[in-house]
Structure formats: C-alpha cells, structure tokens
Phi, psi and omega in degrees: 000130182281152178290151177220128187278350181277095182277146177229144175265133182237139173296125182241107182275354187252015187270350183070357180271343183058022179280112182264136171271101182271119182286154181258345183284160176273119183294348175296340182266012177287136175220153181293136176250304185197160168273120176283318183224141180239000185234034184270149174277143176219157177220183190268057177224156168286165178061047175271359169209166172221148179224135186200157172270115188288169178300338178261016176063040173249131176281102186259133170248126178244128184215178183249140179286144183296326180294109186280000180274341183252347175048055183268145169250131181244133171254126190234133175275109186292317184291324179266357176055051180211152178286132176273311180200152170239123177265101182279145181052047180295329174226161178279339177238173182305138177270132188245335182216153176225141177221144177247147174220128176273107182268081186300316181303327181258008176050057181207158172257133177249145175230134175255130173243140186238132171245110191288323188298317181255020173051053187237130173240135171240142177248130186239141169270116183288340179301321180228006179058039176262137173282117186255352178203135179229106180258116184250152176049050185292333170240143180282334180229165171070206189233156175253096183275333186205150175207168180206163171279154181207133180244129179217126180053044178063018174247141182258133183229170169245141177238132184230152178247189181213144176223125180206172181266359173254224176267118182294156172279164182285160174297137184240149179239131184237143172280125184284344181289320184233356180078009180285139174283124184253347187193149166239145184268126183297146175056038183244025179281073179240154172282096188275122176264324185213138181223143179205182178230159178217131177252120178268106184291339180289319180252359176068030184246136172269134178239145166264135179234139183226143168256124190236181169285112176097341181194176166240153181220154170234148181230136170283114188295311185294319180278350177053056179208161178296135175266305176211153169247122179261089197261124179260343180055036179247351177057027176250164179289140171250118201269334182198165175203157171222159177236132182212160175259127180213136180056034177077012182236136171283119186245138170258120180247125184229150179253157186213169177285356178270001181080013183245152164253133175243140180244126184240151167284113187301319187273341176257340182079006182266145182284140178260316183199155170237129181241119176283118182261313185208107192293333189246023181199194185255158173246134184247247187291149179239145176221124178279112180283311175202197184285002182236327188243145178236139176253133191228130174273137188230159181280355175270018176074014180245165170248122181264138172260119187243128169273101187279346173282321178271355172062050178206157174284128187265322183192174175217151178250130182245140178163336178281154180261353180217180179307138177267116188265315184231141175226129181221156182244151177218160166254112185267142182296334180260316187259357177063241187283118187226162176239140175242133181222158178214146161230252172267004168223160178248123187249149174250125179243142181233169176275129179298134177282141178288139180280000000 
C-alpha cells in the first residue's frame, strides 16, 4: 500500500481507550454528497463495513461485494476513488460483519471478518492482506452474530458471542496469537446480537457489554461476573449499543427492534430515558456525533438525528433505498466532519458550507 499524506481521523470503538472524537458541527446541516459504493452486500447487523485511516495513511473503506456466491471482501481507497484489492472467497459462507483495529505496537492494521452461519472468524493483516488467524466452529450450535477486539494487560484478544434458538453458549475469549480459547464469561448464556468492550478509566476496570435478545448486559472482565442487566422485558433483539459520558453520567445507549433508543446509567443499571425513534420498525447502528447528538440507522430507509439529552428526534436524512444498518463518522481532509452510512450502497454525507 502506497503512502498518502492526506490523513483522516476515524472514530475507533475498538481501541479500549474510549477516546471519542466529538464533532463541533451541527448535524442538522448534514447533506448527501456522493455514493462511494453502489454494489455492496448488506445484512441486518451493525458493522457491515469499516472505514479507517491506515498505518500507511490511506483512507480505507472495507466492504462486502453484493454477489453472495463469491464472498468477497474489498478494500477501497476513498481519497483516490479506486479499489486496492478484492479478496475473493474470503469465507466459505456469507460474511456478516467487519471490524478494524489499529495495532500500534506492531505497526499494523488488523481486520476481523465474521461469517455467522458457520461460526467462523478470520483475522487479516491489512498491510499485506494475509489471513493470520482462522477460527472455525467457534460455537457448536447457533450463529455467531458479533465479535470484537479486546485489549487487557497489553495483550490483544477476540471476544465472541452466540445466538441460537436453544440455550446459547457462553461468551468466549481467544488469544489472537495462537487462536487458543483462554476464557469463558460466567452467566453469559444470552442470545448476543452485538458485543463490545468498555474501559472505565476512573476505576481501571474493563467491561464486556452486549446487546441481546430481550436485554443488554455488562460483565466485569477480571472478576468474570455479571455487572448489570439492563432489562427491557420485551424479548426483542437489541441491535447495537454505545457507551458515553454525558451530563456527568456514564451512559449506555442501545437501539432495538422496537424502534426505541433506551438510555441507561451504566454503573447503576437504572434507566434514564426511552426515546421513540420509529414506531413501526427497527433501529440498527448508532454513531455518537458529539455530547448532544446521536446518528441512528433505521429500517424506514432513513438516518435519524437524535438529541439524546433533550430526548427527541431532531431531524432525518433521506436517500437510502433500503434499511440503514451502519453509520460511522470521519474527519475527511477535504470535507472535514463527515458521515458514512450503508444499506446496499455506501454514502458519504458532509456538512453544508455556510454561504
């Protein structure tokens, strides 16, 4: 990969630092600029694409080809508008999720690809597009809907969940160096739709957080026990979540198949607010724009702008032809604060310039 001097800042949810890039622009001024990709495959999960500034300073977009017979992963140079590489038959079954991790100590970009049907995770070095780890049959039953990177004591791990119609298996932790399973998380037999981690710098504790069928949960990683259950008692899927500090409170914000966003006090487990976003459909990916606004992908083909402090929908973006699954933000060298979204196309949205 060639060097590119146009650096971009990307929101990185997998770094364990919890360092958020809070934008200063008003998201009400977001407008559509262009379709970056028009032939991508999508499914009903968050993180169906990833975008990042590589270790070689290339703004990379990684997405899945629409043709489900070849199961291709494409790496695309956004600034030069050209394909870098296509990895054909990257998995034997459909690929459902992608995650990026900047591995600074080893000066490399890592990408995780997930195939839910056969419970398969592959880890790729983006520097040379080599598959460096292949974990097969990670669950004996059900599906693998979500996994994430996790750093503890300067060691990098993978954490995976399980979703099935029987009794799910527990959350598992794997060493990425050799693929060995090093741990299972107690009392974690939940139907996991989305999984991530959160590091609380005040108490120095790493937490695993999951959005599940019927609830969200947090786990104290070191003590290997449930921290809180954020229970909605609705028995519907909860599709994504983020954790942020706002108004002096650590908040867990989650999206659901009921069309609602719920905001919880992360440390007490008590609900703060429920915001009805879309009464007749689902809410998918979430993106924190700043300490006041949230960007939300919806099944009515729109992107909702939500003021989560005032607990109301502020505006909506129209332009997609299908459900909007993932929304992510970047700082672009030309357009500055931008939004990236996807359904069966990946769109670039920018802030309108003042006249």
